C-alpha positions in Angstrom: -10.6 -10.2 -40.6 -9.8 -12.1 -37.2 -6.3 -12.4 -35.5 -5.7 -14.2 -32.7 -3.5 -13.9 -29.4 -2.5 -17.5 -28.7 -2.0 -18.2 -25.4 -3.2 -21.0 -24.0 -1.2 -24.3 -23.2 -1.5 -27.7 -26.6 -2.7 -29.6 -23.2 -5.3 -27.1 -23.3 -6.8 -26.7 -26.7 -7.0 -31.1 -26.5 -9.1 -30.8 -23.3 -11.3 -28.7 -25.7 -12.1 -30.6 -28.6 -13.3 -32.8 -25.9 -16.2 -30.5 -24.3 -17.3 -27.8 -26.9 -20.2 -30.0 -27.5 -20.7 -31.1 -24.6 -22.3 -28.2 -23.2 -25.3 -25.9 -23.8 -25.3 -23.1 -25.5 -25.3 -19.9 -23.4 -23.0 -21.6 -20.5 -19.8 -20.1 -18.9 -17.7 -22.9 -18.9 -14.3 -23.8 -16.4 -12.0 -26.2 -18.1 -9.7 -27.6 -15.7 -6.6 -28.0 -16.9 -4.1 -28.5 -13.5 -2.5 -31.4 -13.6 -4.1 -34.2 -11.0 -3.3 -33.7 -7.3 -2.4 -29.9 -7.8 -4.4 -26.9 -8.0 -8.1 -27.7 -9.1 -7.6 -30.9 -8.0 -5.7 -30.7 -4.7 -6.9 -33.1 -2.2 -5.8 -31.7 0.7 -9.0 -32.1 3.0 -11.4 -28.9 3.4 -14.3 -28.5 5.8 -17.6 -26.4 3.9 -17.1 -22.4 4.6 -19.6 -19.9 3.8 -21.6 -21.5 1.9 -18.8 -23.3 -0.2 -19.7 -27.7 0.7 -16.5 -28.5 -1.6 -14.6 -31.1 1.0 -11.6 -30.8 -0.8 -8.9 -27.5 -1.4 -9.8 -28.6 -4.9 -13.2 -28.7 -4.5 -13.6 -26.0 -3.2 -11.6 -23.7 -5.2 -13.8 -25.1 -8.1 -16.8 -23.9 -6.6 -15.6 -20.4 -6.4 -14.9 -20.6 -10.3 -18.7 -22.3 -10.6 -19.9 -20.0 -8.5 -18.4 -16.5 -10.0 -19.0 -17.7 -13.6 -22.7 -18.4 -12.8 -22.9 -14.4 -12.0 -21.5 -13.9 -15.2 -23.9 -15.3 -16.5 -27.7 -14.8 -15.0 -25.6 -11.0 -15.8 -24.8 -11.2 -19.3 -26.5 -14.1 -20.8 -24.1 -15.1 -23.6 -25.9 -16.3 -26.6 -22.9 -19.4 -27.1 -20.8 -20.7 -25.0 -17.6 -19.3 -23.4 -14.6 -21.2 -22.4 -12.4 -20.2 -19.8 -8.9 -22.5 -19.6 -8.2 -21.9 -16.4 -5.2 -23.2 -13.0 -4.2 -22.6 -9.5 -0.6 -22.2 -10.6 2.6 -20.6 -8.2 2.8 -16.5 -9.2 5.1 -14.0 -8.2 5.1 -12.2 -5.1 1.9 -10.6 -4.3 -0.1 -11.1 -7.4 -3.5 -13.0 -7.0 -4.2 -14.3 -10.1 -4.9 -12.7 -14.1 -6.8 -13.5 -16.3 -7.8 -12.4 -20.1 -9.2 -12.6 -23.8 -7.3 -15.6 -25.7 -8.0 -13.8 -29.2 -9.7 -11.4 -30.0 -11.9 -10.6 -33.6 -13.3 -7.4 -36.1 -15.3 -7.1 -38.5 -18.5 -10.5 -38.1 -21.7 -9.8 -38.0 -23.0 -8.5 -35.3 -19.8 -6.0 -34.5 -21.6 -2.7 -33.0 -18.2 -1.2 -34.5 -16.3 -1.4 -37.2 -12.8 -2.8 -38.0 -12.2 -2.5 -33.8 -11.5 -5.2 -31.7 -13.7 -7.2 -29.5 -12.2 -10.3 -26.9 -13.4 -13.2 -28.3 -16.2 -14.3 -25.9 -18.2 -11.1 -26.7 -17.1 -11.2 -30.1 -19.1 -14.7 -30.0 -22.2 -13.2 -27.8 -23.2 -10.5 -30.7 -22.1 -13.2 -34.1 -24.0 -15.8 -32.6 -21.7 -18.9 -33.0 -18.2 -19.7 -31.9 -15.9 -18.2 -34.1 -12.9 -20.1 -33.0 -14.3 -23.8 -32.0 -11.6 -25.8 -30.9 -10.2 -22.4 -28.3 -11.0 -21.3 -25.1 -12.2 -17.6 -25.1 -10.3 -16.5 -21.3 -7.3 -17.9 -20.1 -6.9 -17.9 -16.1 -4.1 -19.3 -13.5 -4.4 -18.4 -10.1 -1.7 -18.8 -7.0 -1.7 -21.9 -5.2 0.5 -20.0 -2.2 -2.2 -17.6 -1.3 -4.3 -17.6 1.6 -7.6 -17.2 -0.4 -11.2 -17.7 1.8 -13.3 -20.2 -0.3 -17.1 -18.9 0.6 -19.5 -17.2 -0.5 -20.5 -15.1 2.1 -17.9 -12.4 2.6 -16.6 -13.6 5.9 -13.3 -13.5 4.7 -11.9 -11.7 8.1 -7.8 -11.5 7.4 -8.3 -13.7 4.8 -8.3 -12.3 1.0 -11.9 -13.8 -0.9 -11.3 -15.8 -3.8 -14.9 -15.3 -4.7 -14.6 -11.3 -6.2 -10.6 -12.4 -7.6 -12.6 -14.8 -10.0 -15.2 -12.1 -11.0 -12.1 -9.1 -11.2 -10.3 -11.7 -13.3 -13.2 -12.9 -16.0 -14.3 -9.5 -16.0 -10.5 -8.7 -18.0 -11.8 -11.4 -20.4 -15.2 -10.8 -21.0 -14.1 -7.0 -21.9 -12.9 -5.1 -19.2 -9.5 -4.2 -20.9 -7.6 -2.8 -24.0 -5.3 -3.5 -26.1 -3.5 -0.8 -26.1 0.0 -0.5 -24.8 0.2 1.5 -22.3 4.2 2.3 -22.5 4.7 2.9 -26.1 1.0 3.9 -27.2 0.5 1.3 -29.7 -2.6 -0.6 -30.7 -3.1 -4.2 -31.3 -1.9 -4.2 -34.6 -2.7 -0.8 -35.4 -6.8 -0.9 -35.3 -9.1 0.4 -32.9 -10.4 -1.9 -30.4 -13.8 -1.2 -28.5 -12.8 -0.7 -24.4 -10.8 2.0 -26.1 -13.7 3.4 -28.6 -14.7 4.8 -24.9 -11.4 5.8 -23.2 -11.1 9.4 -23.2 -8.2 12.4 -22.3 -10.6 14.2 -20.9 -6.9 17.3 -21.0 -7.4 16.6 -24.1 -10.8 15.5 -25.0 -9.8 12.6 -27.3 -11.0 9.0 -27.9 -8.1 6.8 -27.1 -9.0 5.2 -30.5 -8.6 8.7 -32.2 -5.4 9.3 -30.6 -1.8 9.1 -32.5 0.3 6.6 -30.5 2.7 9.5 -28.7 0.0 11.2 -27.7 -2.0 7.3 -26.1 1.6 7.5 -24.9 1.4 10.7 -22.9 -2.5 9.9 -22.5 -1.1 7.0 -20.1 0.1 8.6 -17.2 -1.7 11.5 -17.5 -3.3 10.7 -13.6 -6.9 11.3 -12.9 -7.3 12.6 -16.4 -8.6 9.9 -18.0 -12.0 8.5 -17.7 -15.0 6.1 -19.1 -17.7 8.2 -21.8 -19.8 6.0 -22.1 -23.6 6.9 -21.5 -24.8 3.9 -19.3 -21.7 4.5 -16.1 -22.8 7.9 -16.9 -25.8 7.3 -15.9 -25.5 4.7 -13.1 -22.2 6.7 -11.0 -24.5 8.7 -9.2 -26.2 5.9 -8.1 -22.4 3.7 -6.9 -20.7 6.5 -6.2 -20.5 8.6 -3.0 -19.4 11.9 -2.7 -16.3 12.9 -0.5 -13.4 12.7 -2.8 -10.3 12.9 -0.3 -8.0 15.4 -1.1 -4.3 17.4 0.1 -4.1 21.8 -0.9 -1.6 23.2 -0.5 -3.2 27.3 0.9 -2.0 30.6 -0.6 -2.4 32.7 -3.7 -2.6 29.9 -6.2 -3.6 26.9 -4.2 -2.6 23.4 -5.0 -4.1 20.4 -4.8 -2.0 17.0 -4.1 -2.5 13.2 -5.1 -3.4 11.7 -1.7 -4.4 7.7 -0.9 -5.9 8.3 3.2 -5.0 5.9 5.7 -6.4 2.5 6.6 -6.5 3.7 10.3 -6.9 6.7 12.7 -9.8 9.6 11.8 -11.7 9.7 8.7 -11.2 12.6 6.6 -14.0 15.8 7.0 -16.1 18.2 4.7 -14.7 20.6 7.2 -11.1 19.5 6.9 -7.9 20.4 8.6 -5.6 23.0 8.1 -2.0 23.6 9.4 1.5 24.3 8.9 3.1 21.8 7.5 6.7 20.2 9.6 9.0 18.6 8.4 9.8 15.6 11.6 13.1 15.3 12.4 13.8 11.9 15.4 16.9 12.1 15.2 18.5 8.6 13.8 19.4 7.1 11.2 17.2 8.4 8.5 16.3 11.1 10.5 13.4 12.2 8.4 11.3 8.8 8.4 10.0 8.8 12.2 10.8 5.2 12.8 11.9 6.8 16.3 9.9 8.2 18.8 9.8 12.2 18.0 10.8 14.9 20.7 7.7 15.9 23.1 5.7 19.1 21.4 8.3 19.4 18.2 5.0 18.8 16.1 2.3 21.1 18.6 -0.1 22.0 16.6 1.9 20.6 13.1 1.1 18.4 9.3 3.9 16.3 10.3 5.8 15.6 6.5 7.2 12.4 6.9 9.1 9.7 4.8 8.3 6.5 3.6 10.1 3.6 3.9 12.1 1.2 6.6 9.0 0.9 9.3 5.3 0.7 9.4 3.0 3.6 9.1 1.2 2.7 11.9 4.1 3.2 14.0 5.0 6.6 12.0 2.1 8.2 12.7 2.2 7.1 16.2 5.0 8.2 16.9 4.3 11.9 15.0 1.1 11.8 17.5 2.6 11.7 20.5 4.7 14.6 18.9 1.6 16.8 19.1 1.5 16.5 14.9 -2.6 16.8 14.2 -2.2 15.4 10.9 0.6 13.0 9.0 1.9 13.4 4.8 4.0 10.0 4.2 5.9 11.2 0.6 6.2 8.8 -0.8 9.9 6.8 -1.7 9.2 5.7 -5.1 7.6 7.4 -7.8 4.2 6.3 -8.1 0.6 8.3 -9.0 -2.1 8.1 -7.8 0.1 7.5 -4.3 -2.0 3.9 -2.9 -3.2 4.8 0.7 -1.4 3.9 4.1 -2.8 0.4 5.4 -2.3 -1.3 8.6 -4.6 -0.8 12.1 -3.6 1.0 15.5 -6.9 1.5 17.6 -4.7 4.4 19.4 -4.0 6.8 16.5 -6.8 9.1 16.0 -5.0 12.0 13.6 -5.7 11.4 9.8 -2.9 10.8 7.5 -2.2 9.8 4.0 0.5 9.1 1.3 1.9 12.0 -1.3 3.2 11.3 -4.6 7.5 11.5 -4.2 7.3 14.8 -6.3 5.1 16.5 -4.0 6.6 15.5 -0.7 10.3 17.1 -2.7 8.7 20.0 -3.8 6.8 21.1 0.3 10.7 20.2 1.2 12.2 22.9 -1.0 9.6 25.5 -0.3 10.1 24.4 3.4 13.6 25.7 3.1 12.8 29.0 2.6 9.3 29.7 4.2 6.4 28.6 5.5 3.9 25.8 4.0 0.2 25.9 4.8 -2.4 22.4 4.0 -5.7 20.8 4.5 -6.7 17.5 4.6 -10.0 17.3 4.0 -13.3 15.6 1.7 -14.6 17.2 -1.0 -18.4 16.2 -1.4 -18.9 18.5 -4.5 -17.5 16.1 -6.5 -18.4 12.2 -6.6 -15.7 9.5 -5.5 -13.9 7.9 -8.4 -14.7 10.9 -11.5 -12.9 13.4 -12.6 -12.8 17.0 -11.8 -12.8 17.8 -15.4 -16.2 16.3 -16.9 -17.1 14.1 -13.9 -16.9 10.9 -16.0 -16.0 8.3 -14.2 -11.7 7.8 -14.4 -10.0 4.9 -15.5 -6.7 4.3 -13.8 -3.9 7.0 -15.7 -1.0 5.9 -13.4 2.8 7.1 -13.2 4.5 5.2 -14.5 2.3 3.0 -16.3 2.7 -0.6 -14.8 1.2 -3.4 -17.3 -1.5 -5.1 -16.6 -2.9 -2.7 -14.4 -3.0 0.9 -16.2 -6.2 2.2 -18.3 -7.9 -1.5 -18.1 -9.2 -1.0 -14.6 -11.1 1.8 -13.0 -9.4 4.1 -10.5 -8.8 3.6 -6.9 -10.5 6.6 -6.0 -13.5 5.2 -6.4 -16.0 5.3 -3.2 -17.7 3.0 -2.9 -14.9 0.7 -3.8 -15.5 -1.1 -7.5 -14.9 -4.0 -8.3 -13.0 -3.3 -11.2 -9.8 -1.5 -9.5 -6.0 -2.3 -9.5 -6.3 -4.0 -5.6 -9.0 -5.9 -4.3 -11.1 -4.5 -1.1 -12.4 -5.8 1.8 -15.9 -4.1 1.2 -16.5 -5.8 -2.0 -19.9 -8.3 -2.6 -20.3 -10.7 -5.3 -22.4 -7.9 -7.7 -21.7 -6.7 -10.9 -24.5 -4.5 -11.0 -25.9 -0.8 -9.5 -26.2 0.7 -7.3 -23.5 -1.7 -5.8 -20.5 -2.1 -9.1 -20.6 -0.2 -12.3 -19.3 -3.7 -13.9 -22.2 -4.6 -15.7 -22.5 -0.6 -16.7 -19.4 -0.5 -18.1 -20.0 -4.2 -20.5 -23.7 -2.4 -21.5 -21.6 0.4 -23.0 -19.4 -2.4 -25.3 -22.2 -4.0 -26.2 -23.2 -6.9 -24.6 -26.5 -6.3 -24.7 -27.3 -4.8 -28.5 -29.8 -4.4 -29.8 -28.6 -3.8 -33.0 -30.4 -0.6 -33.2 -27.5 0.7 -35.4 -26.3 2.8 -32.6 -24.2 1.9 -30.2 -24.5 0.9 -26.8 -21.7 2.7 -25.2 -23.7 6.4 -26.5 -27.1 5.1 -26.5 -30.0 6.3 -25.0 -32.4 3.3 -24.9 -30.7 -0.1 -24.9 -33.4 -2.7 -25.5 -35.0 -0.4 -27.9 -38.4 -1.2 -29.3 -37.8 -1.8 -33.1 -40.6 -2.6 -34.5 -41.2 -1.4 -37.7 -44.8 1.1 -36.7 -45.1 2.5 -33.1 -47.5 -0.1 -31.1 -49.0 1.2 -28.0 -50.8 -2.1 -26.2 -52.6 -2.9 -28.7 -53.6 -0.3 -30.6 -50.9 -0.1 -34.0 -51.2 3.9 -35.1 -49.2 3.1 -38.2 -46.5 5.7 -37.4 -43.2 5.2 -38.1 -40.7 4.3 -35.6 -37.6 5.7 -36.7 -34.4 5.3 -34.8 -33.3 8.4 -33.9 -30.0 9.9 -33.0 -30.0 9.2 -29.0 -30.6 5.5 -30.2 -34.4 6.3 -29.0 -36.8 4.4 -31.2 -40.2 6.7 -31.4 -42.0 4.0 -29.5 -39.2 4.2 -26.6 -40.2 7.9 -26.4 -44.0 7.1 -26.1 -42.8 3.9 -23.6 -41.0 6.3 -21.4 -44.5 8.8 -20.6 -46.0 6.1 -20.0 -43.3 4.5 -16.7 -42.3 8.3 -15.8 -46.8 8.7 -15.0 -48.3 5.4 -14.1 -52.4 5.6 -14.0 -52.2 9.5 -14.4 -53.4 8.8 -18.8 -53.7 13.3 -19.0 -49.8 14.2 -17.6 -49.1 10.9 -20.0 -51.1 11.8 -23.0 -50.4 15.6 -22.6 -46.4 13.6 -22.3 -47.0 12.1 -25.7 -48.6 15.2 -27.2 -45.3 17.2 -26.1 -43.0 14.4 -27.5 -44.9 14.2 -30.4 -45.0 17.5 -31.0 -41.4 18.0 -31.5 -41.4 15.1 -33.8 -43.2 16.9 -36.0 -41.7 19.5 -35.9 -38.6 18.1 -36.4 -40.4 16.5 -39.6 -39.5 13.1 -37.7 -43.3 12.0 -38.3 -46.2 13.0 -40.2 -48.9 15.3 -38.9 -51.3 12.0 -39.7 -48.6 9.8 -38.2 -48.6 11.8 -34.7 -53.4 12.0 -34.9 -52.4 7.8 -35.0 -49.5 7.9 -31.8 -52.1 10.3 -30.1 -55.5 7.8 -31.2 -54.1 4.8 -29.8 -52.2 6.8 -26.6 -55.8 7.6 -25.8 -57.6 4.3 -26.2 -54.4 2.5 -23.8 -54.7 5.3 -21.2 -58.0 4.4 -21.2 -57.3 0.6 -21.0 -55.6 1.7 -17.9 
């Protein structure tokens, strides 16, 4: 059973027909479908920059694509060629690019889950054959008018680094995406998909694949309560994310945490935090709460200023509040958007912390101020890794309210620190790395099965990727003749023995004690017999003596 999502132009299909047999297996191949003189074929002269030796605009663009493709190729080691239809073309305002799978497959040989959609690229890889010969696996389009940086060294300055943009979009086509409609909650042809198999709502404790359409629709806007359950991301989160989630708390008998988007300027939040009473700004001109005009001196002394988004820049608003004596600023959004974005801009003279809260939160504080005092704390919560949920401690995906098609769920949440490649927006601190301890994208690819060891346990719940699946437990050159069963956690008995060797290198007695402990437990559970345990321990002793 299979279906295809056709989005590739006819010219692209014809181009593929001429190149599909010309390349060796296991490469990510960029198929240029731009017309002469534009996009990848733009002849505008360009000076080499940041390791990119191209001498025309088109050549530099193509070099960045090839560089990104090589990073993914080396990371995923595909078993078949992956064809990417790519072009530069005019796109909408602030749209850097877009990409996705051209087709999806299910119930093919090698799939870890039945009746579950996989991207064409991953399905081909798991099957070991091209399931749709002559058609591309991924299509990608990037903005011609955007001021990109084409170097490979991350020195983009005020420009936008194209390399992480291409890595990000290729990531979607390779498998960092679901096939659900977040607005309606419906799945593609009513079928499960591999991404949704590890998307969990921590409020209901339900996987997206197990939900009704109505439940998925509600979950899609359950902000910061939808997370990734795959075990490999879980293992790598502590290596990648830093403790310290920014927060705003309304103090009182029933404290309330608010979604908060921090500013790119001013003082950073601290664990000690800043606490104060909230004061609504009044600049006396027009929309008096927008803080676009100077605020009377001293009117905000010792207060945390609440102001409204709109008209002027955030740095102007915050600077005016600071000049009036404010110790911090909350900027209330003027549109429904949860979680709220941060505040952009730069002004070295701003020395107080600030950030954005949602429109409903701003309205609620204003209503409370009309009848009394509102006291809040802005701070940094070191008890949580930034980017994980507060229920299970899992890496959050981007549940957005309202739904943003193309951004909702199929990205990491923007709370992540350090910033991650697969967040909805490209951040300036991104590198060309897709692996821990820098980035979690390869960990997600591991969960969905890119490194499947075909041991019968799906990789997203498999504690041992790349298991020793030989029929008997072999330690060094010694065959114990004990059956090498795969356990429920995805580890074989040989994996457990090997882990003891890893945990206790050059400590033969500790190594032997570890194996004895593990095999005792397996014998009690009747996974192995007493005779098999003796065989394993004998080989362990011999192996320890040899090392």
